[in-house]
Every structure is written in C-alpha cells, then in structure tokens.
N, C-alpha and C positions, 0 to 999 in steps of 0.2 A: 504493499500500500504506499509506504513512504517513497519507494523507488517510482511508482506510478505518479504520485503527487508531485515529485521533483521533475519528472519528465513533463508534466503538464505546465509547470511553471516555467521550465526552459523554453518550451515552445511558445507560450504567452510572451515571455520576454523577447524572444527573437521576432516575433510578429510586431511587438510594440516598437522595438528598435526600427524594423523595417518601415513602419507607418511614419515614424518621425522623419526618417531619411527621405521618404517619398514626399512628404509634406514640405520639406525644407527645399526640395528640388523643384517646387512649383506646381505639383500635382494638386488638383481639387480634392475635396472630401469625397465626392463621388468616384473619382478615378482611383483614390486609395481604397475605398470600399470594393470596387470592381476587382482590383488586383488581388485583395485578400480573398475574395469570393473565388476567383479563378484559381489561385494558389491552393486553397483548401480543397476545392473539387478535385484538382489534379492529384493531390496527395491521397485523398480518400479512394478515387478510382484506382490508384496504383496499390494501395493496401487491400482492395476488394479482390485482388487476384489471388490472395491467399485461400479464397473460398472456392476455387475451381482449379482443376488440373490444367497444365499447359498444353493446349492443342488437342487433347483427347481425353477420354475418360478412363484410361487405364488405371486399374487399382493401385500399381506401384507408384504412380505419379499423384495420387491424391494427396493433397496437403495434410500435414499431420494435425492432430488436435492441438498441440502446443502452438504451431504456427497459426492456426485459426484463432486461438484464444489470445495470442499476442497482437494479431491484427484487430481484433474486436477492441482491445484496450487502447491501441493506437488511434483507431478511428474515433472512439469516444473522447480521446484527448484532443483530437483535431477539432471536433466540434466544439468542445469546451474552450479551446484557445479562439475559435472564430468568435464565440459569444463574448468573450473578454474584450474584443474589439468593436463590438456594436454599441455605438453611443446611444445611451438611454434617452438623451434630449431629442435625438433625431430619429427615434424608433417608431416604425410602423409595422404592427403585427402582420398585416397581409403580406407586405413586401418581404419581411423577414421569413415567414413561412415558405414563400416561394424560393428564397434563398436556400432554406434548410432542405427542401425537397430536391432542389438541384444538386446540392452537396452530396445527398444520399441517393442520388438517382440510380447508381448500381444496384440498389436493394428494393427497387420498385416492386409492389405486388398488385394483383388484380384486386378491383374494388370489392368483389364479393368475398374475398379471403381476409381482407384487413384494410385499416386506414393508411394513407400516406403519413409521413411524419406530421405530427400535430402539435400545436403550441396554444398556451393560454396567457394572456397578460393579467396580472393582478396587482392591486394596490391595497396594502395592508399597513394600517397605522402610520401613513406617511411615506412608507417605503414601497418601491416598485419591484415586483417579481415577475419572472418569466418562467413557465413550466412548459416542458416539451416531452414528447413521447415518439419513439421510434423503434424499429425493429432492424436488426441486422441478420439476414438469412446466412446460415453457415455452410449451405451446400450439402447438408446431411438431413436426416430425419429423426423425429422422436423428441420426447421430453428430455431435459437435462437429469442426469443422475451423478452419483459419485464417480463412475467410471465412464461417463459419456457426456460429450459437451453439449449435445442436443442440436435440434434443427434451426435454433435462432437464438440471438441474445436480445432480451427485451430490455429497455431502459426508460424510465420516466424520471426526468432531471429537473431540479429546481435551481434558479439562479436568482441572485439578488443584484439590483443595479448599485454599483460601487466603483469608484475611481474612474469614471468615464467608460465603464462596460459592465458586463453582466457576469458576476463571479459565481462558480458552482457552490450551492449550499448542501444539498443532499440529493440521493438517488433512491429509486425504488423499482420494483418490476422483475428482478432477477429470479424471484420465485415463480415467474411465468415462462422462463427460459424454455425454448423448444416449441412455443406457441406463435401463431399469428397474433395481431393485435388490433382491437378496436378500443377507442377510449372516449368517454363522454364526461363532461363536467356536470356534477350534481348540485342541487340546491342544499348547500351545507346547512346541517342542523346545529353548527357550533360557530358562534361569531368569530370572524378573523381567521377561519379555517378554510381551506379549499379541499373539496372531496371529489374524487375521480372514480368512475366505474370503469374497470378495464376487464375485457374478455377476448378469448381467442381460441381457435381450434389448434390442437396438437399437430404439428407437421407430420405428414405421412399417414394420419389416421384414416380409416375407411368409413364408407356408409355415411350416416349422419355426422360422423366425426366425434371425437372426444374434446371437450372444451374445459378450459380453466376459466374461473370468474373471480375477480377481486375487487375490493372497494379500498381505496387508499385516501388517507387524509394528510394534508400538509399544513403545518401550523406556523410557518415562517422561519423554522429552524431545522425541522426534520419531517420525514414521512413516517407514517405508521399504517400497518395493515388493520383496518377495522372490520374486514369481512373476507373470509376465505372458505366458502362452502365446498361440498364434495364436487368432484368433476361431474359434468353433465354432457348430454349429447344434443347436437343440432341447436346450439344456443343461438338466440337473437335477443337483444335488449333494446329498450326505449326508456328515456327519461320521462318521469311524470312531475306534476307540480309538487308532490310532497315526498318523492322516492324514485322509484324505478320499477319496470316490469321485465321479467325474464321469461321468454318462451323457450321450451325445451321438450326433448322427447320424454314422454311418459313411460319410463322403463318398465314400471309394474304392470301396465296394461297393454302395451304394444305387443303385436304378434307379427314378427318378421315374416315376409319382407316388407310389410306395411309398417308404418310408424305413426302412433297417436301422439299428439302433442298437448302440453299443459301450460298454462300461463300463471306464473306466480307473481303477485303484486306485493312490493315492499314499501314501507314508509321508513324514514330515517329518524333516528334518535341519536343523541350524543353517544350512546353506547353502540351503535351500529344499526344495519338494516333490520327490520322486524317484518316477518310475513304476516299479511293481512288477509290475503285471499289466494286461493288456488283453484283454478277453474279449467275445465277441458276446452281445447280449441277444436272447433268443428270446421 
C-alpha cells in the first residue's frame, strides 16, 4: 500500500511539474488539459495490453495474474493522477465524465451488461467531492477468490477538492470484483452522506446470470458497506422515492427452462435497506 501511494504521488508530481512547464511556455489552460488527457489516455491504453495476449489467444501467451494485478493498480493510479490536475474551479461534470470515458475506452462494455464510467458531484459542509465508478475487465471470467484474480476489477472512488485538484479520499467496490457494474445514487437517509446502489452480473455466468448487489455509503471521509445481500439471478434495479426496487429470478418457484421473477421493494433507514414488499412479476 505504501509503495502504491508513493507511486501515485510520484505520478502526480510529474504531471504537476509538466503542467507548470507547459503554462510557462505559453499554452492555454485548455491546451494543458488536452495534453494531460491525451497523455493519460495513451498510458492507460498501453497498460490495457496486460489484459490480452499479443497477437493471438495461445494459452502460453496469456498475461499472468501478477501482470494483470499490476496493470490494474497502475491504471487506477493514472486516473487518480488525472483527477489531481482537474481544477475544481473550472470543473463541469458532464465534460469530465466524457474525459473519463475516453481514458477508459479500452474497457468499454455493452449497455445491457453495465454502465460506462460514472461520476457524481457532491457538496458537503462547504467541501466539494467527486465520486466515480468504473470497471476494468481483466480478460478472464469469474468472481475474485483467494487464488483467482476474477473477471473484473471494480472501483468506486471518492475525491475531495484540495490544492487546485481532486485528491483521493477513499475507495470501495473490491468486494464486487469479477462482476460487471451498474451504479445509481440513492436518496440518502442520513444527512451529509451519499448512498449508492451497485449491482452487476458475474462475468461468464450463464442463463439469467449470477448477480452481486451492494449498497455503499460515503460520509466525506470513508465508505462503508450498508447492505450486502445473498447473490441473486437476473437482477435489475430501479431507484424509488424512498429507496429502491430489485427485480430478480424467483428461485423458489421457477421451473427451468422458464424463469419466474419477483420484485422486492426496499425503503432506506440509517441502518440500511428494509424490505417492505415482495411481489411476483407477471
């Protein structure tokens, strides 16, 4: 962890120095930002090669788990360093989200399987925060275990506006590694906290799929997991006025090859989601 933190600081310092030099040479703020974006995109694209064999799919050429894990850490550090250069005074969420998606273009997913990289701007007690969520596909399948990297690396990261940029505060989501990812902001039941609902299918799972669902809360200093139910199949979710609804396969009553679905409605309390209604979907 200390080694990774030092690497992130070194990358940030190098980018800061480069920005100062560029400004001194007469480049506009827009030109500096463009060069920062292009440089980050190029480095992430190069690092993404760790997730695919060169030229063919021969097993002996498959990148090692260690190489993939190292590349994940490096890509996350690149994104962190990019945020450190985004001026909060000239920050526009829509423009920034487009930049983030461009940086992570090598990891695009089809809309039915997951969201593109997502971001949420927050103001809490006079401080500005930025939350982002994205997936790095690893080129393999399955959920992460002690001896297996898993088919994806999930990260939900929080940044605070500080020193002319956005500095990393905390991260969550690694307990969903191996999944695809959808994320929605919930109506938080706790003042000055941001709650997110995250769900996604396990890579490589068949039929209606195996899904993990989580609810995370961010209080300005750290994330905590407020809900981690048992895995379900065929999950879709929607946000409601006072909580959310989960539609999933009714395992108890379904008879394959057909699938019956049930909708579970939850309200939110400071202690977490509470199931208030479960009804069949016809």
